[in-house]
VOMI-26576 format. One record per residue (C-alpha): residue number from 1; x, y, z; residue in three letters. Coordinates in steps of 0.5 Angstrom, whole numbers. Each point is the difference from the previous one (the first is absolute). Example, Ala and Ser with C-alpha at 12.3 -4.5 7.8 and 13.67 -1.06 7.14 Angstrom:
<sites>
<site k="1" x="25" y="-9" z="16" r="ALA"/>
<site k="2" x="2" y="7" z="-2" r="SER"/>
</sites>
This chain:
<sites>
<site k="1" x="-126" y="18" z="59" r="MET"/>
<site k="2" x="3" y="-3" z="6" r="PHE"/>
<site k="3" x="1" y="4" z="6" r="ASN"/>
<site k="4" x="7" y="-1" z="3" r="LYS"/>
<site k="5" x="0" y="4" z="6" r="SER"/>
<site k="6" x="2" y="-3" z="7" r="LYS"/>
<site k="7" x="2" y="-7" z="-4" r="VAL"/>
<site k="8" x="7" y="2" z="-1" r="LEU"/>
<site k="9" x="0" y="1" z="8" r="PHE"/>
<site k="10" x="-3" y="-7" z="1" r="SER"/>
<site k="11" x="5" y="-3" z="-4" r="LEU"/>
<site k="12" x="6" y="3" z="3" r="LEU"/>
<site k="13" x="-3" y="-2" z="7" r="LEU"/>
<site k="14" x="-2" y="-7" z="-2" r="GLY"/>
<site k="15" x="8" y="0" z="-3" r="SER"/>
<site k="16" x="2" y="1" z="8" r="SER"/>
<site k="17" x="-5" y="-5" z="3" r="LEU"/>
<site k="18" x="-1" y="-5" z="-5" r="SER"/>
<site k="19" x="2" y="-7" z="3" r="LEU"/>
<site k="20" x="0" y="-5" z="-6" r="PHE"/>
<site k="21" x="0" y="-8" z="1" r="ALA"/>
<site k="22" x="7" y="-3" z="-2" r="SER"/>
<site k="23" x="-3" y="-7" z="0" r="ASN"/>
<site k="24" x="-7" y="-2" z="-1" r="VAL"/>
<site k="25" x="-3" y="-6" z="-1" r="SER"/>
<site k="26" x="-7" y="-2" z="-4" r="ASN"/>
<site k="27" x="-3" y="-2" z="6" r="GLU"/>
<site k="28" x="2" y="7" z="4" r="ASN"/>
<site k="29" x="-2" y="4" z="-6" r="CYS"/>
<site k="30" x="-7" y="-3" z="0" r="VAL"/>
<site k="31" x="-1" y="3" z="7" r="THR"/>
<site k="32" x="2" y="7" z="-1" r="LYS"/>
<site k="33" x="-7" y="1" z="-3" r="GLY"/>
<site k="34" x="-3" y="2" z="-7" r="GLU"/>
<site k="35" x="5" y="5" z="-2" r="ASN"/>
<site k="36" x="6" y="-5" z="-1" r="PHE"/>
<site k="37" x="1" y="-5" z="-5" r="ILE"/>
<site k="38" x="5" y="-6" z="-1" r="PHE"/>
<site k="39" x="3" y="0" z="-7" r="ALA"/>
<site k="40" x="7" y="-2" z="-3" r="GLY"/>
<site k="41" x="2" y="-2" z="7" r="GLY"/>
<site k="42" x="-1" y="7" z="3" r="GLU"/>
<site k="43" x="-6" y="3" z="5" r="CYS"/>
<site k="44" x="-2" y="6" z="-4" r="ILE"/>
<site k="45" x="-4" y="6" z="4" r="GLU"/>
<site k="46" x="-5" y="3" z="-5" r="TYR"/>
<site k="47" x="-6" y="5" z="0" r="LYS"/>
<site k="48" x="-6" y="-1" z="-4" r="LYS"/>
<site k="49" x="-5" y="5" z="-1" r="PHE"/>
<site k="50" x="-7" y="-3" z="-4" r="ASP"/>
<site k="51" x="-3" y="3" z="-6" r="GLY"/>
<site k="52" x="-6" y="-3" z="-3" r="ASP"/>
<site k="53" x="2" y="-2" z="-7" r="SER"/>
<site k="54" x="0" y="-8" z="0" r="GLU"/>
<site k="55" x="6" y="-4" z="-2" r="ASP"/>
<site k="56" x="5" y="5" z="0" r="LYS"/>
<site k="57" x="6" y="2" z="4" r="LEU"/>
<site k="58" x="5" y="6" z="0" r="ASN"/>
<site k="59" x="7" y="-2" z="4" r="ILE"/>
<site k="60" x="5" y="6" z="2" r="ILE"/>
<site k="61" x="7" y="-2" z="1" r="VAL"/>
<site k="62" x="5" y="5" z="2" r="HIS"/>
<site k="63" x="7" y="1" z="-1" r="GLY"/>
<site k="64" x="6" y="1" z="4" r="THR"/>
<site k="65" x="0" y="3" z="7" r="TRP"/>
<site k="66" x="5" y="0" z="5" r="PRO"/>
<site k="67" x="-1" y="-7" z="4" r="GLU"/>
<site k="68" x="-5" y="-1" z="5" r="GLY"/>
<site k="69" x="-4" y="6" z="-3" r="THR"/>
<site k="70" x="-8" y="0" z="1" r="ASN"/>
<site k="71" x="-2" y="0" z="-7" r="THR"/>
<site k="72" x="-7" y="-1" z="1" r="LEU"/>
<site k="73" x="0" y="6" z="4" r="GLY"/>
<site k="74" x="1" y="3" z="-7" r="ARG"/>
<site k="75" x="-3" y="-4" z="-4" r="TYR"/>
<site k="76" x="-6" y="-2" z="4" r="GLY"/>
<site k="77" x="-4" y="7" z="-1" r="PRO"/>
<site k="78" x="2" y="-1" z="-7" r="PHE"/>
<site k="79" x="-3" y="-6" z="-1" r="ALA"/>
<site k="80" x="-6" y="2" z="3" r="GLU"/>
<site k="81" x="-1" y="6" z="-5" r="SER"/>
<site k="82" x="1" y="-4" z="-6" r="ILE"/>
<site k="83" x="-5" y="-5" z="3" r="ALA"/>
<site k="84" x="-5" y="6" z="0" r="PHE"/>
<site k="85" x="2" y="3" z="-7" r="GLN"/>
<site k="86" x="0" y="-7" z="-4" r="THR"/>
<site k="87" x="-5" y="-4" z="4" r="ASP"/>
<site k="88" x="4" y="-6" z="0" r="VAL"/>
<site k="89" x="3" y="-3" z="6" r="SER"/>
<site k="90" x="7" y="2" z="1" r="THR"/>
<site k="91" x="6" y="-3" z="4" r="ILE"/>
<site k="92" x="6" y="4" z="3" r="ALA"/>
<site k="93" x="5" y="-6" z="1" r="VAL"/>
<site k="94" x="7" y="1" z="5" r="ALA"/>
<site k="95" x="5" y="-4" z="-3" r="LEU"/>
<site k="96" x="5" y="-4" z="4" r="PRO"/>
<site k="97" x="4" y="5" z="5" r="GLY"/>
<site k="98" x="-6" y="5" z="0" r="TYR"/>
<site k="99" x="-5" y="2" z="5" r="SER"/>
<site k="100" x="-2" y="-7" z="4" r="ASN"/>
<site k="101" x="2" y="-5" z="-6" r="SER"/>
<site k="102" x="5" y="-5" z="1" r="SER"/>
<site k="103" x="7" y="-1" z="-2" r="THR"/>
<site k="104" x="0" y="-8" z="-1" r="ASN"/>
<site k="105" x="4" y="0" z="-7" r="ARG"/>
<site k="106" x="1" y="7" z="-2" r="PHE"/>
<site k="107" x="2" y="6" z="4" r="PRO"/>
<site k="108" x="-2" y="7" z="-2" r="ALA"/>
<site k="109" x="1" y="3" z="-7" r="LEU"/>
<site k="110" x="4" y="5" z="4" r="SER"/>
<site k="111" x="5" y="-4" z="3" r="HIS"/>
<site k="112" x="8" y="0" z="1" r="GLU"/>
<site k="113" x="3" y="-5" z="-4" r="GLY"/>
<site k="114" x="-6" y="-1" z="-5" r="VAL"/>
<site k="115" x="0" y="3" z="-6" r="ASN"/>
<site k="116" x="-5" y="0" z="-6" r="ASN"/>
<site k="117" x="-5" y="-5" z="4" r="LEU"/>
<site k="118" x="-6" y="2" z="-4" r="SER"/>
<site k="119" x="4" y="-3" z="-6" r="ALA"/>
<site k="120" x="1" y="-6" z="3" r="ASN"/>
<site k="121" x="-4" y="-6" z="-3" r="LYS"/>
<site k="122" x="-1" y="-3" z="7" r="ASP"/>
<site k="123" x="-3" y="6" z="3" r="TYR"/>
<site k="124" x="-4" y="1" z="-6" r="ILE"/>
<site k="125" x="-3" y="-7" z="0" r="ASN"/>
<site k="126" x="-2" y="2" z="8" r="PHE"/>
<site k="127" x="-4" y="6" z="-3" r="LEU"/>
<site k="128" x="-3" y="-5" z="-5" r="GLY"/>
<site k="129" x="-2" y="-4" z="6" r="ASP"/>
<site k="130" x="-3" y="6" z="4" r="LEU"/>
<site k="131" x="-4" y="2" z="-6" r="VAL"/>
<site k="132" x="-3" y="-7" z="-1" r="ALA"/>
<site k="133" x="-1" y="-1" z="7" r="ALA"/>
<site k="134" x="-4" y="7" z="0" r="LEU"/>
<site k="135" x="-4" y="-2" z="-6" r="LYS"/>
<site k="136" x="-2" y="-6" z="2" r="GLU"/>
<site k="137" x="-2" y="2" z="7" r="LYS"/>
<site k="138" x="-4" y="6" z="-3" r="TYR"/>
<site k="139" x="-3" y="-4" z="-6" r="GLU"/>
<site k="140" x="3" y="5" z="-5" r="ALA"/>
<site k="141" x="0" y="-1" z="-7" r="LYS"/>
<site k="142" x="3" y="6" z="-2" r="THR"/>
<site k="143" x="6" y="3" z="4" r="VAL"/>
<site k="144" x="2" y="7" z="-1" r="THR"/>
<site k="145" x="7" y="1" z="2" r="TYR"/>
<site k="146" x="3" y="7" z="3" r="VAL"/>
<site k="147" x="7" y="0" z="1" r="GLY"/>
<site k="148" x="5" y="6" z="1" r="HIS"/>
<site k="149" x="7" y="0" z="-1" r="SER"/>
<site k="150" x="3" y="-7" z="2" r="ALA"/>
<site k="151" x="-7" y="-2" z="1" r="GLY"/>
<site k="152" x="-1" y="2" z="-7" r="CYS"/>
<site k="153" x="6" y="-4" z="-3" r="SER"/>
<site k="154" x="-1" y="-6" z="3" r="MET"/>
<site k="155" x="-8" y="0" z="-1" r="GLY"/>
<site k="156" x="2" y="1" z="-8" r="ALA"/>
<site k="157" x="5" y="-6" z="0" r="THR"/>
<site k="158" x="-6" y="-4" z="4" r="LEU"/>
<site k="159" x="-4" y="1" z="-6" r="THR"/>
<site k="160" x="5" y="-4" z="-4" r="GLY"/>
<site k="161" x="2" y="-5" z="5" r="ILE"/>
<site k="162" x="-7" y="-2" z="2" r="ARG"/>
<site k="163" x="-5" y="3" z="-6" r="SER"/>
<site k="164" x="-6" y="-3" z="3" r="GLU"/>
<site k="165" x="0" y="4" z="6" r="LEU"/>
<site k="166" x="-1" y="8" z="-2" r="VAL"/>
<site k="167" x="-5" y="2" z="-5" r="ASN"/>
<site k="168" x="2" y="8" z="1" r="ASN"/>
<site k="169" x="6" y="3" z="3" r="ILE"/>
<site k="170" x="1" y="8" z="1" r="LEU"/>
<site k="171" x="8" y="1" z="1" r="CYS"/>
<site k="172" x="2" y="6" z="3" r="ALA"/>
<site k="173" x="8" y="2" z="0" r="GLY"/>
<site k="174" x="3" y="-7" z="-1" r="GLY"/>
<site k="175" x="6" y="-3" z="-3" r="ASN"/>
<site k="176" x="-2" y="-4" z="-6" r="TYR"/>
<site k="177" x="7" y="-3" z="-2" r="ASP"/>
<site k="178" x="5" y="-1" z="6" r="VAL"/>
<site k="179" x="6" y="-2" z="-4" r="HIS"/>
<site k="180" x="1" y="7" z="-2" r="LYS"/>
<site k="181" x="2" y="1" z="7" r="LYS"/>
<site k="182" x="3" y="-7" z="2" r="SER"/>
<site k="183" x="4" y="-5" z="-3" r="ASP"/>
<site k="184" x="-3" y="-6" z="4" r="ASP"/>
<site k="185" x="-3" y="-4" z="-5" r="LYS"/>
<site k="186" x="-4" y="-4" z="5" r="SER"/>
<site k="187" x="-5" y="6" z="1" r="LEU"/>
<site k="188" x="-6" y="1" z="-4" r="VAL"/>
<site k="189" x="-4" y="5" z="-3" r="SER"/>
<site k="190" x="-6" y="1" z="-4" r="ILE"/>
<site k="191" x="4" y="1" z="-7" r="VAL"/>
<site k="192" x="3" y="-7" z="2" r="ASP"/>
<site k="193" x="-7" y="-4" z="0" r="VAL"/>
<site k="194" x="-4" y="5" z="-5" r="LEU"/>
<site k="195" x="-2" y="-5" z="-5" r="ASP"/>
<site k="196" x="-3" y="-4" z="6" r="SER"/>
<site k="197" x="-5" y="5" z="2" r="VAL"/>
<site k="198" x="-7" y="-1" z="-3" r="SER"/>
<site k="199" x="-2" y="5" z="-5" r="LYS"/>
<site k="200" x="-7" y="1" z="4" r="ASP"/>
<site k="201" x="4" y="3" z="6" r="THR"/>
<site k="202" x="-1" y="8" z="0" r="LYS"/>
<site k="203" x="5" y="4" z="2" r="PHE"/>
<site k="204" x="0" y="8" z="2" r="VAL"/>
<site k="205" x="7" y="3" z="1" r="LEU"/>
<site k="206" x="1" y="6" z="5" r="VAL"/>
<site k="207" x="6" y="4" z="0" r="TYR"/>
<site k="208" x="1" y="7" z="3" r="GLY"/>
<site k="209" x="3" y="6" z="-3" r="THR"/>
<site k="210" x="4" y="1" z="6" r="LYS"/>
<site k="211" x="2" y="-7" z="2" r="ASP"/>
<site k="212" x="8" y="0" z="1" r="GLU"/>
<site k="213" x="-1" y="-8" z="2" r="ILE"/>
<site k="214" x="-3" y="-3" z="-6" r="SER"/>
<site k="215" x="1" y="5" z="-5" r="LYS"/>
<site k="216" x="-6" y="2" z="-5" r="PRO"/>
<site k="217" x="4" y="-4" z="-6" r="GLU"/>
<site k="218" x="1" y="-6" z="4" r="VAL"/>
<site k="219" x="-8" y="-1" z="-1" r="THR"/>
<site k="220" x="0" y="3" z="-7" r="LYS"/>
<site k="221" x="5" y="-5" z="-2" r="GLU"/>
<site k="222" x="-4" y="-6" z="3" r="PHE"/>
<site k="223" x="-7" y="3" z="-3" r="TYR"/>
<site k="224" x="3" y="0" z="-7" r="SER"/>
<site k="225" x="3" y="-7" z="1" r="LEU"/>
<site k="226" x="-7" y="-2" z="2" r="ALA"/>
<site k="227" x="-4" y="3" z="-5" r="LYS"/>
<site k="228" x="5" y="-3" z="-6" r="GLU"/>
<site k="229" x="-2" y="-7" z="3" r="LYS"/>
<site k="230" x="-7" y="2" z="-1" r="GLY"/>
<site k="231" x="-2" y="0" z="8" r="PHE"/>
<site k="232" x="-6" y="4" z="2" r="ASP"/>
<site k="233" x="4" y="6" z="4" r="VAL"/>
<site k="234" x="-1" y="7" z="2" r="LYS"/>
<site k="235" x="5" y="5" z="2" r="LEU"/>
<site k="236" x="-2" y="5" z="5" r="VAL"/>
<site k="237" x="3" y="7" z="2" r="GLU"/>
<site k="238" x="0" y="2" z="7" r="ALA"/>
<site k="239" x="2" y="8" z="-1" r="LYS"/>
<site k="240" x="5" y="2" z="5" r="ASP"/>
<site k="241" x="0" y="-6" z="4" r="ALA"/>
<site k="242" x="6" y="-3" z="3" r="VAL"/>
<site k="243" x="1" y="-7" z="2" r="HIS"/>
<site k="244" x="-3" y="0" z="7" r="LEU"/>
<site k="245" x="-8" y="-1" z="0" r="ASP"/>
<site k="246" x="0" y="-1" z="-8" r="LEU"/>
<site k="247" x="-5" y="-5" z="1" r="ASP"/>
<site k="248" x="-4" y="5" z="4" r="MET"/>
<site k="249" x="0" y="5" z="-5" r="THR"/>
<site k="250" x="-7" y="3" z="-3" r="ASP"/>
<site k="251" x="3" y="-3" z="-7" r="ALA"/>
<site k="252" x="1" y="-7" z="2" r="SER"/>
<site k="253" x="-6" y="0" z="4" r="VAL"/>
<site k="254" x="-4" y="2" z="-6" r="LYS"/>
<site k="255" x="3" y="-5" z="-4" r="ALA"/>
<site k="256" x="-1" y="-6" z="5" r="LEU"/>
<site k="257" x="-8" y="2" z="0" r="ILE"/>
<site k="258" x="0" y="0" z="-7" r="GLU"/>
<site k="259" x="4" y="-7" z="0" r="LEU"/>
<site k="260" x="-5" y="-3" z="5" r="THR"/>
<site k="261" x="-6" y="2" z="-4" r="GLU"/>
<site k="262" x="2" y="-3" z="-7" r="GLU"/>
</sites>
C-alpha cells in the first residue's frame, strides 16, 4: 500500500545533511513557520497532510534512529499516503534530535550515555504535551496515534499517564514492559499504568513474524494482558515482516484504515 522506493535514500541523505537546533526558544520556533510547533519545551518539526474528515487527526511517531537522522524524509511520504487512504489529516513528527527539531531538554532517542529514554516519565510527558498541542492547534476531537518501536512503547504508556489525549492507538513492534530488561525502577511502561487507561481507548497491536528486536511473543503477551483487563484490543500479524518498517507493512496499514473508520 505504501511505496517506499527512494524513501530510504532520502532518509540516508537527510541523516548526513540534517542540522538540528540545540537550543530554540518559543519565540524562535514561531519564526520557523507552520511546520514547527513549540511543545514541552521543544521546537518540533512536523509534516501535515490534510484529509476531509473533520475533528480527526492521525499522529505518527517514529522510533529510534541514529542521532540527527532526517526521520521526516521517511515518515513524511508515509503520512501523506495514510492521509490519502484514511481521508484523515495526518501528521508525522520528528522527535528531539531528529530532522530540524530542537534538543532543548532531551537528546535524540539514540544518544551516547542515554538509555531507555522512551520509558522516561519526563520524556513521555513531553510527548503528551506535543500530542496535546497538535490536538489543540488542529481542533481535533479524535486522535489516532501510530507508533513504531520506541514510538509505540511510549505512546502506549502515554495512554495511561494522560488518558484523555489518545482515542485510538496502533502500536507496531513495541516494548510493553521495560522492567524485563532493566532494573531501573524509575522507568515506566504501560504495564505500570494500565489500570489508568480509559476503557474507551482502542488498541491495535502489530507484530512481525520475523521481528528479532520486538519478538512476536512480546506483543502477544501484552495483548493477552490487555484482553484479560477488558480493553478493546486487536492483534495483527504481519507475516514475514522484520522490525524495520513494520508500521508500513500492508497488514499494519490495513488495520490502521479500519481503526480510523470505526
